[in-house]
N, C-alpha and C positions, 0 to 999 in steps of 0.2 A: 504494499500500499503505498508506505513512505517514498519508495522508488519513484512510483509515479506523480507523487505530489512535488518531489522536489525538481523534476523534470519540468512540470507543467504550470506549477504555481510559483509565482516569482518571488516574493521576499521570505528568505527563512526565518528561522525563529529570532537569530543575532539581529536581522535586519528590523523586524518587527520591535524588538526592544529598543533598538538605537532609535527609531523613528518617534515610539512613545514617549522616550527620555526628552528628546528635542522639543516636543509639544506638550511636554509634563503632564503625561496622562497615564493611569495605572493599567488600562487593558483596551483592547480593541472594542469591547462592549461600552466601556464607557466614551469612547470615540463617535461610535454610532448613537448613543443615547443622547449626546450633546449636539448632534447634526442633523438627526432625523426627528421631524415634529412626532410628538406622541400621539397625534390623531392618524397617523400613517404608519406609524411603528408596528412592524408586523409582529415580532417578539421571536418566540420560540415555539409556535403552536405547530408546527407541522412533524408527525411524527415518523422519523427518518431512522433507517434500521442502521446499524454500527457498517461502517465501511467495510468493504472486501478489498483483496489485492487484485492489482491488475489482470493477472494470470486467471483468477478466479471468476473476474468479470467477462472476460473472454470467452471462457468455459461456458458461463450463463448464458451469455450472448448466443453462443453456438446452440445450446440447447434449446433456447425459444425459438431460435430460427428453424429449428428441425421440426417444430409444430405447426408452422406454415403449410398449405395445403399449394403444391404448385400446380396448376391448372392451365389448360389452354384457354385462350380467350376466342369465343366465337363472336362476342357481342359486337364488336366494330364500334360506331358512333364516335370515332376519331382517335380509337385505340387500337394498335395492330401489333401482333408479334412481329418481331423483324429479328434478322440476323447482322450481327455487327462484324465486319471483317476483323480478323485477328489483328492485323497488323494496326488499326485503329484503336482496337482494344488496349493493345499493349504498350503504344507509343504515344497515345493522346489520353484515353480514360484513365489508365493506371499510371499516368506520368504526372507528378507533382508538379511539374513545369507548367502543365496545362488544365490539371484537374483543381488548381487552386483560385481559377478564374472564377469571378463573381459577377461582378457589373463594371463595365469601363468606365475608368475615369481619366482624363487626359494626363493627368501627372504621374499615372502609376502603370499605364498600358504599355506593352512592348509592340515592337514594331511587327514580330511574327503574329503576334494574337490579331492585330490591326488588320493585317492582310488576310487573315484567315475569316476574320469577319466581313471584310470586302468580299472575299469569295462567296460568303453566304447571300450577303446582298444580291451579288451579281447573278447567283442562281435563283434566287427568287424573282427578280426582274426578267430572267430568260424564261422561267416557267409560268409566270403570271402574265406576260407580255407588257406589264405597266412600266412606266418611267423610271420610279426610283422606289428603294424599300429601305426600310430601317433595319439596324443591325440587331433586331430581335427584340422581343416582348416576353413577357412571363409565360403565358398560357393562350390557349385558342380562345377560351370564353373572356378573359380579360382584354384580349386584341380585339373583340368583337364590342365590347363596351368603349373603348378608346376610339373605335370607328364611328360608335355612334353619338360620342362627345364631340369627335371632329367633323362630323357630318353635321351637326347643330351648330357649330362655330363657322363652318364654310359656307352654309346655304342659308345665309341671312335674310335674302329675299321672300323664301317660305316662310311665313309667319306660323305655319302649324306646331304643335307640340306633340305630335304623335309619332311614333316609330313602328312601323310594320315590320313583324318578324314572320318569315314564312313557317307554316306549322311542321315541315320537315327537317326542322334544324335541329342540332345536337341539345339535348335537354339540359346537359349542364351548362351550354351556352346561353340558353333562354332564362335558366336561374340567376346566373350572374349577372344578365341586362335587366333582370327584374330589381334585383338589388342595389345597381347602379342608378337605373332612371328614378327611383323612389326618391330619393334627396334631392335630385335635379328638377324635380317636377315633370319629367316626362312620363307621358301616357302610352304604354306598351300595347300594343295588338298584336296577337298571335292568330294568324289566319291562313287560308289556303291562298298562296299569292297567284295561282293561275285564275282565280275567280274575282279578283280584285281589280278596283279602276285606278287605284292609289289617287284618290282625289283630294283626301285629307292626311297628309303625313310629308315630314320635312326629308324622310330618308326610310330606306328598306332594306332588310337582311335577306338573303338567299344563299340557302346553303347548297353545293354542288361538289361532289354527288349529295344527296339527301342522307339524313341520319338513318333511312331504312335502305339506302343503297342504290335508290331511284338515280338515274343520269338522263336529264334532259338538257336541250338547249334553251337557255334562259335568255336568248338575244330579243324574244319578242316581248317579254315582261320588261325587260331592262329598257326597250324602246318606249314601252307605253309609260312606264315611270317618269323618263325623261321628258315625255310631253306635257309631264303635271309639275315641272320643276322639283322631282324627287330625287335626291342622291341616292346610289345604288353601291351596295355593298354585297360583296360574294364571298363567302367563306367556302375556301376551295381546298382541295386534297392534292398534294404537291405529286405524289406518284400518279394520281390520276391525270394531273395535267400533262404529263407524258404523252398522252394518247387523246384527250380532249381537247376542245376549243378552250382558250384561255378567256379568263375574265375581260382582260382588254379587248379580244377579238369580240365579245358578247357586248362590249360598251359598259362595262362597270366603271364606276369612279374609284373604288377601293376594293382592294383583295385582301383578305386577311387567311390566318390558318395556323397550321403548326407543323412542325419538321420531324414529328416521331417516327414517321415512316422511313426516313432516312438512317436506318440503323440505330436508333435511341431506344434503350430500354424502356419497357413501361414504368418502372418503378413506382409501383403500388398506385397508379393512378396520375402521376405526373408531379409537378409541370413540366412541360417541355416546350424547347423553343419555339415562340410563335414568330409571325411576321405580319407586317402592314405595308403593303405596297400600294402607290398611288401614282396619281399623274403628276407631272412636275409642276404644274401650277399651284399645288397645295403642299409643296415641300416644306414651307414655314410651318404648316398646321401639323406636320407628323409627330408623333409622340415618340419617345425613346431617342436614340442615338443614330447618327447616318455616318458612315465612316467615308472619307473621301481622299483622293490622290492629290499630294500636295508637293512639294520639295522643300529643302534644307536649306541652310546658310551658305552651303557648297554648292547648291545645285542639284543635289543627288535626290533621285525619287524619294518619297517619302510618305507614309501614312498618318493620317490623323483624323480626329474627331471634327467633321464639318460642321455639325450640327448639334447641338444637345438640346432640343427644343422642349424637352420635359422639365430641366431641372429647375428645383424650386430655388436652389442656393444661386441662379443666376436670374431667372424671370419671377421668382417670389410668387406674387398674386396673379402674375400673368402667365404661369406655367402652364402647359397645354395637356399635362398628363398628372394623375396621381400615381402611376404605377413607379414604383421606385427601384425597379430591377429590370436587368437585361437576362437573358439566358446564355451566358457565354461560352462556357464549355459544350453545352448541347447544341448551341448554333455553330460551333466549332468541329464538332462530332458529325452534324448533318452535312457540313461543306463538306469534309474530307469524306464522306461518304460518296457525296455526287461527284467528286474529283475522281474518287477511286474506282467508280464504274462507269463513269463518262455518260453522254446524252444516249448512246448505244445501249450501252448496260442497263440504265435506268428503265428504258422502253421496254427491253426485255422482260426485266423483273414485271414491269406493269402489265405487260401481255400475258404472263404465266399467272398473274393474279387474277386477272379478268376471265381467263380460260377456266381456272379452277372455279371461281364464283359462278360462271355461267354453267359448268357442269353440275355443281351442286344445286343449282336452282331447277335444273333439269330434274334431278333425282328426287 
């Protein structure tokens, strides 16, 4: 037990005594009692067992993990079993040089990581057909919420306060949208898009393929929405986009989704690196970060964060997003997966998935 504490908890007993002597206090408990207001002082009300050694902790963790039921997922709805290439698993997912990445800030991010995030953005642009993409968001449902709020800011000419969601959208996405819409005073309407005339809403969200697996061309619905000055958001599947019409080709204003299908383990439901891609005219409204290509003082090629439109520490009350994180490691994994397989390889995987789904449907 003490070995673990010595490695991971900074002050030693000697350090603590020295600090207490300098501030003229008898114990750490005295320091806490004099600095924390009594009204919020938690005290020692938690019944915590005696600590165990690091070795025993690992043994207990293994024992508990063995109780999990490892099942094959057939539910779909945005989560799919994937195979991660061993070279990516070994050199990125299991490499502390990569897996310590959390969320990018200019002062601490490396050129290699920025380059991989640029690869992620370009992959999203290529697959969605949109002009720009951000360097990932938390997960698909929160990306949908970000798109809803972005559409509200962008579409100021449309005075409606209603947001229309296709009934065939993933349930977890609808739930998050309900949570985010309530404090913003946005009225959510979940309906069958095909039967709607889009007459009274500022934006609409369509899922392609739908949560039930249905694939259809959304071009006519999107065109109908545009006639009513309604912004269109398409939640899409990256692997499916290697075979299907892109959101841009269908006329969408914003494309969202997640990159879990590109070799990212499900991890008990996520989250997984999401994306938000849109037209160039909306780039100042994009939540999150956008990586760009620049040059250093010597004229060499250099990557940098071109936009941090979310950042509260920069924009404060004008920040365009409430999402406090990207998914750097998982975005890097997805980008590496795309590079590893290439356009032809991704299309082959998508074709195999489609053929298996079609065979299953027939039987």
